[in-house]
LOMITOR-58287 format. One record per residue: residue in three letters; residue number from 1; x, y, z of N, C-alpha, C, O in turn. Coordinates in steps of 0.2 Angstrom, whole numbers, always signed. Atoms other than C-alpha are relative to their C-alpha. Example, Ala and Ser with C-alpha at 12.3 -4.5 7.8 and 13.67 -1.06 7.14 Angstrom:
2
<atom res="ALA" n="1" n_xx="+4" n_yy="-6" n_zz="+0" ca_xx="+62" ca_yy="-22" ca_zz="+39" c_xx="+4" c_yy="+6" c_zz="+0" o_xx="+9" o_yy="+5" o_zz="+3"/>
<atom res="SER" n="2" n_xx="-4" n_yy="-6" n_zz="-1" ca_xx="+68" ca_yy="-5" ca_zz="+36" c_xx="-4" c_yy="+5" c_zz="+3" o_xx="-1" o_yy="+11" o_zz="+4"/>
end
This chain:
116
<atom res="MET" n="1" n_xx="+4" n_yy="-2" n_zz="+5" ca_xx="+433" ca_yy="-661" ca_zz="+419" c_xx="-2" c_yy="+8" c_zz="+1" o_xx="-5" o_yy="+9" o_zz="+7"/>
<atom res="ILE" n="2" n_xx="+2" n_yy="-7" n_zz="-1" ca_xx="+429" ca_yy="-642" ca_zz="+417" c_xx="-8" c_yy="-1" c_zz="-1" o_xx="-11" o_yy="-5" o_zz="-5"/>
<atom res="SER" n="3" n_xx="+8" n_yy="-1" n_zz="+1" ca_xx="+410" ca_yy="-638" ca_zz="+419" c_xx="-2" c_yy="+7" c_zz="-2" o_xx="+1" o_yy="+12" o_zz="+1"/>
<atom res="LEU" n="4" n_xx="+2" n_yy="-6" n_zz="+2" ca_xx="+402" ca_yy="-624" ca_zz="+410" c_xx="-7" c_yy="+1" c_zz="+1" o_xx="-11" o_yy="+5" o_zz="-3"/>
<atom res="GLU" n="5" n_xx="+7" n_yy="+0" n_zz="-2" ca_xx="+385" ca_yy="-627" ca_zz="+418" c_xx="-2" c_yy="+7" c_zz="+1" o_xx="+1" o_yy="+10" o_zz="+5"/>
<atom res="LYS" n="6" n_xx="+4" n_yy="-6" n_zz="-1" ca_xx="+373" ca_yy="-612" ca_zz="+418" c_xx="+5" c_yy="+6" c_zz="-2" o_xx="+4" o_yy="+12" o_zz="+1"/>
<atom res="LYS" n="7" n_xx="-3" n_yy="-5" n_zz="+4" ca_xx="+386" ca_yy="-602" ca_zz="+408" c_xx="-3" c_yy="+2" c_zz="-7" o_xx="-5" o_yy="-3" o_zz="-10"/>
<atom res="VAL" n="8" n_xx="+3" n_yy="-2" n_zz="+6" ca_xx="+381" ca_yy="-592" ca_zz="+393" c_xx="+7" c_yy="+2" c_zz="-4" o_xx="+10" o_yy="+7" o_zz="-2"/>
<atom res="ALA" n="9" n_xx="-6" n_yy="-2" n_zz="+4" ca_xx="+394" ca_yy="-591" ca_zz="+379" c_xx="-2" c_yy="+2" c_zz="-8" o_xx="-7" o_yy="+0" o_zz="-10"/>
<atom res="VAL" n="10" n_xx="+2" n_yy="-2" n_zz="+7" ca_xx="+394" ca_yy="-582" ca_zz="+362" c_xx="+7" c_yy="-2" c_zz="-3" o_xx="+12" o_yy="-1" o_zz="-1"/>
<atom res="VAL" n="11" n_xx="-6" n_yy="+1" n_zz="+5" ca_xx="+406" ca_yy="-588" ca_zz="+348" c_xx="-2" c_yy="+3" c_zz="-7" o_xx="-7" o_yy="+1" o_zz="-10"/>
<atom res="THR" n="12" n_xx="+1" n_yy="-2" n_zz="+6" ca_xx="+407" ca_yy="-578" ca_zz="+333" c_xx="+4" c_yy="-4" c_zz="-5" o_xx="+9" o_yy="-7" o_zz="-4"/>
<atom res="GLY" n="13" n_xx="-2" n_yy="+5" n_zz="+5" ca_xx="+410" ca_yy="-587" ca_zz="+317" c_xx="+0" c_yy="-7" c_zz="+2" o_xx="+4" o_yy="-11" o_zz="+0"/>
<atom res="GLY" n="14" n_xx="+1" n_yy="+6" n_zz="-3" ca_xx="+404" ca_yy="-602" ca_zz="+325" c_xx="-4" c_yy="-6" c_zz="-3" o_xx="-6" o_yy="-11" o_zz="-1"/>
<atom res="SER" n="15" n_xx="+4" n_yy="+5" n_zz="+4" ca_xx="+395" ca_yy="-611" ca_zz="+311" c_xx="+4" c_yy="-5" c_zz="-3" o_xx="+2" o_yy="-11" o_zz="-5"/>
<atom res="ASN" n="16" n_xx="-5" n_yy="+4" n_zz="+4" ca_xx="+411" ca_yy="-619" ca_zz="+303" c_xx="+7" c_yy="+0" c_zz="+4" o_xx="+9" o_yy="+4" o_zz="+8"/>
<atom res="GLY" n="17" n_xx="-7" n_yy="+0" n_zz="-2" ca_xx="+429" ca_yy="-624" ca_zz="+307" c_xx="+1" c_yy="+0" c_zz="+7" o_xx="-2" o_yy="-3" o_zz="+11"/>
<atom res="ILE" n="18" n_xx="-2" n_yy="+0" n_zz="-7" ca_xx="+437" ca_yy="-620" ca_zz="+323" c_xx="-6" c_yy="+3" c_zz="+5" o_xx="-7" o_yy="+0" o_zz="+10"/>
<atom res="GLY" n="19" n_xx="+5" n_yy="-3" n_zz="-4" ca_xx="+422" ca_yy="-609" ca_zz="+329" c_xx="-5" c_yy="-6" c_zz="+1" o_xx="-8" o_yy="-7" o_zz="+7"/>
<atom res="LYS" n="20" n_xx="+5" n_yy="+5" n_zz="-1" ca_xx="+410" ca_yy="-624" ca_zz="+327" c_xx="+2" c_yy="-5" c_zz="+4" o_xx="-2" o_yy="-8" o_zz="+8"/>
<atom res="ALA" n="21" n_xx="-3" n_yy="+4" n_zz="-5" ca_xx="+422" ca_yy="-635" ca_zz="+336" c_xx="-1" c_yy="+3" c_zz="+8" o_xx="-3" o_yy="-1" o_zz="+12"/>
<atom res="ILE" n="22" n_xx="+0" n_yy="-3" n_zz="-7" ca_xx="+423" ca_yy="-623" ca_zz="+351" c_xx="-7" c_yy="+0" c_zz="+2" o_xx="-9" o_yy="-2" o_zz="+8"/>
<atom res="SER" n="23" n_xx="+7" n_yy="+0" n_zz="-2" ca_xx="+404" ca_yy="-621" ca_zz="+351" c_xx="-2" c_yy="-7" c_zz="+2" o_xx="-6" o_yy="-8" o_zz="+7"/>
<atom res="LYS" n="24" n_xx="+2" n_yy="+7" n_zz="-1" ca_xx="+402" ca_yy="-640" ca_zz="+351" c_xx="+3" c_yy="-2" c_zz="+7" o_xx="-1" o_yy="-5" o_zz="+11"/>
<atom res="VAL" n="25" n_xx="-3" n_yy="+3" n_zz="-6" ca_xx="+414" ca_yy="-643" ca_zz="+366" c_xx="-3" c_yy="+5" c_zz="+5" o_xx="-4" o_yy="+2" o_zz="+11"/>
<atom res="PHE" n="26" n_xx="+3" n_yy="-4" n_zz="-5" ca_xx="+406" ca_yy="-628" ca_zz="+375" c_xx="-7" c_yy="-3" c_zz="+2" o_xx="-9" o_yy="-3" o_zz="+8"/>
<atom res="HIS" n="27" n_xx="+7" n_yy="+4" n_zz="-1" ca_xx="+389" ca_yy="-636" ca_zz="+373" c_xx="+1" c_yy="-7" c_zz="+4" o_xx="-3" o_yy="-8" o_zz="+9"/>
<atom res="GLU" n="28" n_xx="-1" n_yy="+7" n_zz="-4" ca_xx="+395" ca_yy="-653" ca_zz="+379" c_xx="+3" c_yy="+1" c_zz="+7" o_xx="+1" o_yy="-4" o_zz="+11"/>
<atom res="LEU" n="29" n_xx="-1" n_yy="-1" n_zz="-7" ca_xx="+402" ca_yy="-645" ca_zz="+394" c_xx="-5" c_yy="+4" c_zz="+4" o_xx="-5" o_yy="+6" o_zz="+10"/>
<atom res="GLY" n="30" n_xx="+6" n_yy="-2" n_zz="-4" ca_xx="+385" ca_yy="-638" ca_zz="+399" c_xx="-2" c_yy="+7" c_zz="-2" o_xx="-7" o_yy="+10" o_zz="+1"/>
<atom res="ALA" n="31" n_xx="+2" n_yy="-7" n_zz="+1" ca_xx="+385" ca_yy="-620" ca_zz="+392" c_xx="-6" c_yy="+1" c_zz="-5" o_xx="-7" o_yy="-3" o_zz="-9"/>
<atom res="GLU" n="32" n_xx="+5" n_yy="-3" n_zz="+5" ca_xx="+371" ca_yy="-611" ca_zz="+383" c_xx="+4" c_yy="+4" c_zz="-5" o_xx="+7" o_yy="+9" o_zz="-3"/>
<atom res="VAL" n="33" n_xx="-5" n_yy="-3" n_zz="+6" ca_xx="+380" ca_yy="-607" ca_zz="+366" c_xx="-4" c_yy="+4" c_zz="-5" o_xx="-9" o_yy="+1" o_zz="-8"/>
<atom res="HIS" n="34" n_xx="+3" n_yy="-4" n_zz="+5" ca_xx="+375" ca_yy="-593" ca_zz="+355" c_xx="+5" c_yy="+1" c_zz="-5" o_xx="+11" o_yy="+3" o_zz="-4"/>
<atom res="VAL" n="35" n_xx="-4" n_yy="-1" n_zz="+5" ca_xx="+383" ca_yy="-593" ca_zz="+338" c_xx="-2" c_yy="+7" c_zz="-4" o_xx="-8" o_yy="+7" o_zz="-6"/>
<atom res="LEU" n="36" n_xx="+1" n_yy="-6" n_zz="+5" ca_xx="+385" ca_yy="-576" ca_zz="+328" c_xx="+3" c_yy="-1" c_zz="-7" o_xx="+9" o_yy="-2" o_zz="-7"/>
<atom res="ASP" n="37" n_xx="-3" n_yy="+2" n_zz="+6" ca_xx="+388" ca_yy="-580" ca_zz="+310" c_xx="-5" c_yy="+2" c_zz="-6" o_xx="-11" o_yy="+3" o_zz="-5"/>
<atom res="ILE" n="38" n_xx="+4" n_yy="-1" n_zz="+5" ca_xx="+382" ca_yy="-576" ca_zz="+293" c_xx="-3" c_yy="-7" c_zz="-4" o_xx="-7" o_yy="-7" o_zz="-9"/>
<atom res="GLU" n="39" n_xx="+2" n_yy="+7" n_zz="+2" ca_xx="+380" ca_yy="-595" ca_zz="+289" c_xx="-3" c_yy="-3" c_zz="+6" o_xx="+0" o_yy="-4" o_zz="+11"/>
<atom res="LYS" n="40" n_xx="+4" n_yy="+4" n_zz="-6" ca_xx="+367" ca_yy="-605" ca_zz="+299" c_xx="+4" c_yy="-6" c_zz="+2" o_xx="+7" o_yy="-10" o_zz="-2"/>
<atom res="THR" n="41" n_xx="-3" n_yy="+6" n_zz="-3" ca_xx="+374" ca_yy="-618" ca_zz="+310" c_xx="-5" c_yy="-6" c_zz="-1" o_xx="-11" o_yy="-5" o_zz="+0"/>
<atom res="SER" n="42" n_xx="+4" n_yy="+6" n_zz="+1" ca_xx="+368" ca_yy="-636" ca_zz="+307" c_xx="-2" c_yy="-3" c_zz="+7" o_xx="-6" o_yy="-8" o_zz="+7"/>
<atom res="ASP" n="43" n_xx="+1" n_yy="+3" n_zz="-6" ca_xx="+368" ca_yy="-640" ca_zz="+326" c_xx="-6" c_yy="+3" c_zz="+3" o_xx="-6" o_yy="+9" o_zz="+5"/>
<atom res="LYS" n="44" n_xx="+7" n_yy="-2" n_zz="-3" ca_xx="+350" ca_yy="-639" ca_zz="+333" c_xx="+0" c_yy="+2" c_zz="+8" o_xx="-4" o_yy="+6" o_zz="+10"/>
<atom res="LYS" n="45" n_xx="-1" n_yy="-1" n_zz="-7" ca_xx="+357" ca_yy="-638" ca_zz="+351" c_xx="+3" c_yy="+7" c_zz="+1" o_xx="+3" o_yy="+9" o_zz="+7"/>
<atom res="ILE" n="46" n_xx="-4" n_yy="-7" n_zz="+0" ca_xx="+366" ca_yy="-621" ca_zz="+347" c_xx="-5" c_yy="+5" c_zz="-2" o_xx="-8" o_yy="+5" o_zz="-7"/>
<atom res="HIS" n="47" n_xx="+4" n_yy="-5" n_zz="+2" ca_xx="+357" ca_yy="-605" ca_zz="+347" c_xx="+3" c_yy="+5" c_zz="-6" o_xx="+9" o_yy="+7" o_zz="-5"/>
<atom res="PHE" n="48" n_xx="-3" n_yy="-3" n_zz="+6" ca_xx="+360" ca_yy="-597" ca_zz="+330" c_xx="-3" c_yy="+8" c_zz="-1" o_xx="-9" o_yy="+9" o_zz="+0"/>
<atom res="HIS" n="49" n_xx="+2" n_yy="-7" n_zz="+1" ca_xx="+360" ca_yy="-577" ca_zz="+327" c_xx="+3" c_yy="+1" c_zz="-7" o_xx="+9" o_yy="+1" o_zz="-7"/>
<atom res="HIS" n="50" n_xx="-3" n_yy="-2" n_zz="+6" ca_xx="+362" ca_yy="-572" ca_zz="+309" c_xx="+3" c_yy="+7" c_zz="+1" o_xx="+0" o_yy="+12" o_zz="+3"/>
<atom res="CYS" n="51" n_xx="-3" n_yy="-6" n_zz="-2" ca_xx="+374" ca_yy="-558" ca_zz="+311" c_xx="+7" c_yy="+1" c_zz="-4" o_xx="+11" o_yy="-4" o_zz="-4"/>
<atom res="ASP" n="52" n_xx="-7" n_yy="-2" n_zz="+3" ca_xx="+388" ca_yy="-549" ca_zz="+301" c_xx="+3" c_yy="+4" c_zz="+5" o_xx="+1" o_yy="+9" o_zz="+7"/>
<atom res="VAL" n="53" n_xx="-3" n_yy="-3" n_zz="-5" ca_xx="+400" ca_yy="-545" ca_zz="+314" c_xx="+4" c_yy="+6" c_zz="-2" o_xx="+6" o_yy="+10" o_zz="+2"/>
<atom res="SER" n="54" n_xx="-3" n_yy="-7" n_zz="+2" ca_xx="+407" ca_yy="-531" ca_zz="+304" c_xx="-4" c_yy="+6" c_zz="+0" o_xx="-2" o_yy="+11" o_zz="-1"/>
<atom res="ASP" n="55" n_xx="+5" n_yy="-4" n_zz="+0" ca_xx="+391" ca_yy="-522" ca_zz="+306" c_xx="-1" c_yy="+2" c_zz="+7" o_xx="-5" o_yy="-1" o_zz="+11"/>
<atom res="HIS" n="56" n_xx="+0" n_yy="-2" n_zz="-7" ca_xx="+392" ca_yy="-512" ca_zz="+322" c_xx="-8" c_yy="+0" c_zz="+3" o_xx="-9" o_yy="-2" o_zz="+8"/>
<atom res="GLN" n="57" n_xx="+7" n_yy="+0" n_zz="-2" ca_xx="+373" ca_yy="-509" ca_zz="+323" c_xx="-4" c_yy="-7" c_zz="+1" o_xx="-8" o_yy="-8" o_zz="+5"/>
<atom res="THR" n="58" n_xx="+3" n_yy="+7" n_zz="+0" ca_xx="+368" ca_yy="-527" ca_zz="+319" c_xx="+2" c_yy="-3" c_zz="+6" o_xx="-1" o_yy="-6" o_zz="+10"/>
<atom res="VAL" n="59" n_xx="-3" n_yy="+3" n_zz="-6" ca_xx="+380" ca_yy="-533" ca_zz="+333" c_xx="-3" c_yy="+3" c_zz="+6" o_xx="-5" o_yy="-1" o_zz="+11"/>
<atom res="GLY" n="60" n_xx="+4" n_yy="-3" n_zz="-6" ca_xx="+372" ca_yy="-521" ca_zz="+345" c_xx="-6" c_yy="-3" c_zz="+1" o_xx="-8" o_yy="-4" o_zz="+7"/>
<atom res="ARG" n="61" n_xx="+7" n_yy="+3" n_zz="-1" ca_xx="+355" ca_yy="-527" ca_zz="+342" c_xx="+0" c_yy="-7" c_zz="+2" o_xx="-3" o_yy="-9" o_zz="+6"/>
<atom res="VAL" n="62" n_xx="+0" n_yy="+8" n_zz="-2" ca_xx="+360" ca_yy="-546" ca_zz="+343" c_xx="+2" c_yy="+0" c_zz="+7" o_xx="-1" o_yy="-4" o_zz="+11"/>
<atom res="PHE" n="63" n_xx="-2" n_yy="+0" n_zz="-7" ca_xx="+369" ca_yy="-542" ca_zz="+360" c_xx="-6" c_yy="+2" c_zz="+5" o_xx="-6" o_yy="+0" o_zz="+10"/>
<atom res="GLU" n="64" n_xx="+6" n_yy="-2" n_zz="-4" ca_xx="+354" ca_yy="-533" ca_zz="+366" c_xx="-5" c_yy="-5" c_zz="+1" o_xx="-8" o_yy="-7" o_zz="+6"/>
<atom res="SER" n="65" n_xx="+5" n_yy="+6" n_zz="+0" ca_xx="+343" ca_yy="-548" ca_zz="+361" c_xx="+2" c_yy="-5" c_zz="+5" o_xx="-2" o_yy="-9" o_zz="+8"/>
<atom res="LEU" n="66" n_xx="-3" n_yy="+6" n_zz="-5" ca_xx="+355" ca_yy="-560" ca_zz="+370" c_xx="-1" c_yy="+2" c_zz="+7" o_xx="-3" o_yy="-2" o_zz="+11"/>
<atom res="ALA" n="67" n_xx="+0" n_yy="-3" n_zz="-7" ca_xx="+354" ca_yy="-549" ca_zz="+386" c_xx="-8" c_yy="-1" c_zz="+2" o_xx="-9" o_yy="-3" o_zz="+8"/>
<atom res="GLU" n="68" n_xx="+7" n_yy="+1" n_zz="-1" ca_xx="+335" ca_yy="-550" ca_zz="+385" c_xx="-1" c_yy="-8" c_zz="+1" o_xx="-5" o_yy="-10" o_zz="+6"/>
<atom res="GLN" n="69" n_xx="+1" n_yy="+8" n_zz="+1" ca_xx="+335" ca_yy="-569" ca_zz="+381" c_xx="+3" c_yy="-3" c_zz="+6" o_xx="+0" o_yy="-7" o_zz="+10"/>
<atom res="SER" n="70" n_xx="-4" n_yy="+4" n_zz="-5" ca_xx="+348" ca_yy="-575" ca_zz="+393" c_xx="+2" c_yy="+4" c_zz="+7" o_xx="+4" o_yy="+1" o_zz="+12"/>
<atom res="GLY" n="71" n_xx="-1" n_yy="-4" n_zz="-7" ca_xx="+351" ca_yy="-561" ca_zz="+406" c_xx="+7" c_yy="+1" c_zz="+2" o_xx="+9" o_yy="+4" o_zz="+7"/>
<atom res="ARG" n="72" n_xx="-8" n_yy="-1" n_zz="-2" ca_xx="+370" ca_yy="-563" ca_zz="+406" c_xx="+4" c_yy="-2" c_zz="-6" o_xx="+2" o_yy="-6" o_zz="-10"/>
<atom res="LEU" n="73" n_xx="-5" n_yy="+3" n_zz="+5" ca_xx="+385" ca_yy="-567" ca_zz="+396" c_xx="+7" c_yy="-1" c_zz="+4" o_xx="+9" o_yy="+3" o_zz="+7"/>
<atom res="ASP" n="74" n_xx="-6" n_yy="+2" n_zz="-4" ca_xx="+400" ca_yy="-576" ca_zz="+404" c_xx="+6" c_yy="-1" c_zz="-5" o_xx="+12" o_yy="+0" o_zz="-3"/>
<atom res="ILE" n="75" n_xx="-6" n_yy="+2" n_zz="+5" ca_xx="+411" ca_yy="-581" ca_zz="+388" c_xx="-1" c_yy="+3" c_zz="-7" o_xx="-6" o_yy="+2" o_zz="-10"/>
<atom res="LEU" n="76" n_xx="+1" n_yy="-2" n_zz="+7" ca_xx="+414" ca_yy="-572" ca_zz="+372" c_xx="+7" c_yy="-3" c_zz="-3" o_xx="+12" o_yy="-2" o_zz="-1"/>
<atom res="VAL" n="77" n_xx="-5" n_yy="+2" n_zz="+4" ca_xx="+425" ca_yy="-580" ca_zz="+359" c_xx="+0" c_yy="+3" c_zz="-7" o_xx="-4" o_yy="+2" o_zz="-11"/>
<atom res="ASN" n="78" n_xx="-1" n_yy="-4" n_zz="+6" ca_xx="+430" ca_yy="-568" ca_zz="+345" c_xx="+3" c_yy="-4" c_zz="-5" o_xx="+9" o_yy="-3" o_zz="-6"/>
<atom res="ASN" n="79" n_xx="-3" n_yy="+4" n_zz="+4" ca_xx="+433" ca_yy="-581" ca_zz="+332" c_xx="-1" c_yy="+1" c_zz="-8" o_xx="+2" o_yy="-2" o_zz="-12"/>
<atom res="ALA" n="80" n_xx="+1" n_yy="-1" n_zz="+7" ca_xx="+426" ca_yy="-574" ca_zz="+316" c_xx="+5" c_yy="+3" c_zz="-4" o_xx="+9" o_yy="+6" o_zz="-1"/>
<atom res="GLY" n="81" n_xx="-5" n_yy="-2" n_zz="+4" ca_xx="+438" ca_yy="-571" ca_zz="+302" c_xx="-1" c_yy="-2" c_zz="-7" o_xx="-3" o_yy="-8" o_zz="-9"/>
<atom res="ILE" n="82" n_xx="+0" n_yy="+1" n_zz="+7" ca_xx="+440" ca_yy="-570" ca_zz="+283" c_xx="+6" c_yy="+1" c_zz="-3" o_xx="+10" o_yy="+4" o_zz="+0"/>
<atom res="ALA" n="83" n_xx="-6" n_yy="+0" n_zz="+3" ca_xx="+454" ca_yy="-572" ca_zz="+272" c_xx="-1" c_yy="+2" c_zz="-8" o_xx="-6" o_yy="+0" o_zz="-11"/>
<atom res="SER" n="84" n_xx="+0" n_yy="-1" n_zz="+7" ca_xx="+458" ca_yy="-566" ca_zz="+254" c_xx="+7" c_yy="-2" c_zz="-3" o_xx="+12" o_yy="-1" o_zz="+1"/>
<atom res="ILE" n="85" n_xx="-6" n_yy="+2" n_zz="+4" ca_xx="+471" ca_yy="-573" ca_zz="+242" c_xx="+1" c_yy="+5" c_zz="-5" o_xx="-3" o_yy="+6" o_zz="-9"/>
<atom res="GLY" n="86" n_xx="-1" n_yy="-6" n_zz="+5" ca_xx="+479" ca_yy="-559" ca_zz="+232" c_xx="+6" c_yy="+4" c_zz="+2" o_xx="+9" o_yy="+3" o_zz="+7"/>
<atom res="THR" n="87" n_xx="-6" n_yy="-4" n_zz="-1" ca_xx="+492" ca_yy="-547" ca_zz="+231" c_xx="-2" c_yy="+7" c_zz="+2" o_xx="-8" o_yy="+8" o_zz="+2"/>
<atom res="VAL" n="88" n_xx="+2" n_yy="-7" n_zz="-1" ca_xx="+493" ca_yy="-529" ca_zz="+236" c_xx="-3" c_yy="+3" c_zz="-6" o_xx="-7" o_yy="+8" o_zz="-6"/>
<atom res="GLU" n="89" n_xx="+3" n_yy="-2" n_zz="+6" ca_xx="+490" ca_yy="-525" ca_zz="+218" c_xx="-7" c_yy="-2" c_zz="-2" o_xx="-11" o_yy="+2" o_zz="-5"/>
<atom res="SER" n="90" n_xx="+6" n_yy="+2" n_zz="+2" ca_xx="+476" ca_yy="-536" ca_zz="+216" c_xx="-6" c_yy="+0" c_zz="+5" o_xx="-12" o_yy="-1" o_zz="+3"/>
<atom res="THR" n="91" n_xx="+6" n_yy="-1" n_zz="-5" ca_xx="+466" ca_yy="-533" ca_zz="+232" c_xx="-2" c_yy="+7" c_zz="+0" o_xx="+2" o_yy="+12" o_zz="+0"/>
<atom res="SER" n="92" n_xx="+3" n_yy="-6" n_zz="+0" ca_xx="+454" ca_yy="-519" ca_zz="+231" c_xx="+0" c_yy="+3" c_zz="+7" o_xx="+0" o_yy="+0" o_zz="+12"/>
<atom res="PRO" n="93" n_xx="+1" n_yy="-3" n_zz="-6" ca_xx="+453" ca_yy="-506" ca_zz="+245" c_xx="-7" c_yy="-2" c_zz="+4" o_xx="-7" o_yy="-3" o_zz="+10"/>
<atom res="GLU" n="94" n_xx="+6" n_yy="+2" n_zz="-3" ca_xx="+435" ca_yy="-511" ca_zz="+248" c_xx="+1" c_yy="-7" c_zz="+3" o_xx="-2" o_yy="-8" o_zz="+9"/>
<atom res="GLU" n="95" n_xx="-2" n_yy="+7" n_zz="-2" ca_xx="+441" ca_yy="-530" ca_zz="+250" c_xx="+4" c_yy="+1" c_zz="+6" o_xx="+2" o_yy="-3" o_zz="+11"/>
<atom res="MET" n="96" n_xx="-4" n_yy="-1" n_zz="-5" ca_xx="+454" ca_yy="-524" ca_zz="+262" c_xx="-4" c_yy="+2" c_zz="+6" o_xx="-3" o_yy="+0" o_zz="+12"/>
<atom res="ASP" n="97" n_xx="+5" n_yy="-3" n_zz="-5" ca_xx="+441" ca_yy="-513" ca_zz="+272" c_xx="-4" c_yy="-6" c_zz="+3" o_xx="-5" o_yy="-7" o_zz="+9"/>
<atom res="LYS" n="98" n_xx="+4" n_yy="+5" n_zz="-3" ca_xx="+430" ca_yy="-529" ca_zz="+274" c_xx="+4" c_yy="-5" c_zz="+4" o_xx="+2" o_yy="-8" o_zz="+9"/>
<atom res="ILE" n="99" n_xx="-4" n_yy="+4" n_zz="-4" ca_xx="+444" ca_yy="-540" ca_zz="+280" c_xx="+2" c_yy="+3" c_zz="+6" o_xx="+2" o_yy="+0" o_zz="+11"/>
<atom res="TYR" n="100" n_xx="-1" n_yy="-4" n_zz="-7" ca_xx="+449" ca_yy="-527" ca_zz="+293" c_xx="-6" c_yy="+0" c_zz="+4" o_xx="-6" o_yy="-1" o_zz="+10"/>
<atom res="ALA" n="101" n_xx="+6" n_yy="+0" n_zz="-4" ca_xx="+431" ca_yy="-525" ca_zz="+298" c_xx="-2" c_yy="-6" c_zz="+4" o_xx="-4" o_yy="-6" o_zz="+9"/>
<atom res="VAL" n="102" n_xx="+1" n_yy="+7" n_zz="-3" ca_xx="+429" ca_yy="-544" ca_zz="+301" c_xx="+5" c_yy="-2" c_zz="+4" o_xx="+3" o_yy="-4" o_zz="+10"/>
<atom res="ASN" n="103" n_xx="-5" n_yy="+2" n_zz="-5" ca_xx="+446" ca_yy="-548" ca_zz="+308" c_xx="+2" c_yy="+4" c_zz="+5" o_xx="+5" o_yy="+1" o_zz="+10"/>
<atom res="VAL" n="104" n_xx="-3" n_yy="-5" n_zz="-5" ca_xx="+450" ca_yy="-533" ca_zz="+318" c_xx="-6" c_yy="+4" c_zz="+4" o_xx="-7" o_yy="+3" o_zz="+10"/>
<atom res="LYS" n="105" n_xx="+5" n_yy="-4" n_zz="-3" ca_xx="+436" ca_yy="-521" ca_zz="+321" c_xx="-6" c_yy="-4" c_zz="+4" o_xx="-8" o_yy="-2" o_zz="+9"/>
<atom res="SER" n="106" n_xx="+5" n_yy="+4" n_zz="-4" ca_xx="+423" ca_yy="-535" ca_zz="+326" c_xx="+2" c_yy="-2" c_zz="+6" o_xx="-3" o_yy="-3" o_zz="+10"/>
<atom res="VAL" n="107" n_xx="-2" n_yy="+2" n_zz="-7" ca_xx="+434" ca_yy="-540" ca_zz="+340" c_xx="-2" c_yy="+6" c_zz="+5" o_xx="-4" o_yy="+5" o_zz="+11"/>
<atom res="PHE" n="108" n_xx="+2" n_yy="-6" n_zz="-4" ca_xx="+432" ca_yy="-522" ca_zz="+347" c_xx="-8" c_yy="+0" c_zz="+1" o_xx="-11" o_yy="+0" o_zz="+7"/>
<atom res="THR" n="109" n_xx="+8" n_yy="-1" n_zz="+0" ca_xx="+413" ca_yy="-521" ca_zz="+342" c_xx="-3" c_yy="-6" c_zz="+5" o_xx="-7" o_yy="-4" o_zz="+9"/>
<atom res="CYS" n="110" n_xx="+4" n_yy="+5" n_zz="-4" ca_xx="+408" ca_yy="-538" ca_zz="+350" c_xx="+2" c_yy="+1" c_zz="+7" o_xx="-2" o_yy="+0" o_zz="+12"/>
<atom res="SER" n="111" n_xx="-2" n_yy="-1" n_zz="-6" ca_xx="+419" ca_yy="-535" ca_zz="+365" c_xx="-4" c_yy="+6" c_zz="+3" o_xx="-6" o_yy="+6" o_zz="+9"/>
<atom res="HIS" n="112" n_xx="+4" n_yy="-7" n_zz="-2" ca_xx="+411" ca_yy="-517" ca_zz="+367" c_xx="-7" c_yy="-2" c_zz="+3" o_xx="-9" o_yy="+0" o_zz="+8"/>
<atom res="PHE" n="113" n_xx="+8" n_yy="+1" n_zz="-2" ca_xx="+393" ca_yy="-524" ca_zz="+367" c_xx="+0" c_yy="-6" c_zz="+6" o_xx="-4" o_yy="-6" o_zz="+10"/>
<atom res="ALA" n="114" n_xx="+0" n_yy="+6" n_zz="-5" ca_xx="+398" ca_yy="-540" ca_zz="+378" c_xx="+1" c_yy="+3" c_zz="+6" o_xx="-3" o_yy="+1" o_zz="+11"/>
<atom res="ILE" n="115" n_xx="-2" n_yy="-3" n_zz="-7" ca_xx="+405" ca_yy="-529" ca_zz="+392" c_xx="-6" c_yy="+3" c_zz="+3" o_xx="-7" o_yy="+3" o_zz="+9"/>
<atom res="LYS" n="116" n_xx="+6" n_yy="-4" n_zz="-2" ca_xx="+388" ca_yy="-519" ca_zz="+392" c_xx="-4" c_yy="-5" c_zz="+4" o_xx="-10" o_yy="-3" o_zz="+6"/>
end
C-alpha cells in the first residue's frame, strides 16, 4: 500500500467527481489535502480554498497562503475542467475563452505557482 503520510497535496476541481475521489483517496493514504474549487467540498477532513483557477492573481494568493500554512507542496493534481455543449456557431468567444482558461491555462498557472 502506498503511503502519503506527511505529504501535502493540492487537487484543483476537487469538490466533485474525479477530483473528489482523488482527494478522498489521498486523504485516506495520509496526505494533507487542499482542494481548490469554486464549489465547497462537503468533506470536513479536506482543506478547502475557494478559488477560480482561471484567475492568475487568485491562484497566486492561494498558493502563497498554502506555502505559509503548510510550508511545502509535494503533489499537484490539475484536475479542474469545464465543458460546454454547443456548436462553433452557438458558442460565444467569451465562453470559449473561459473553457480555455479553466481547462488549459489553469494547468500552467497552478504549476507555475506550485513550483515556486
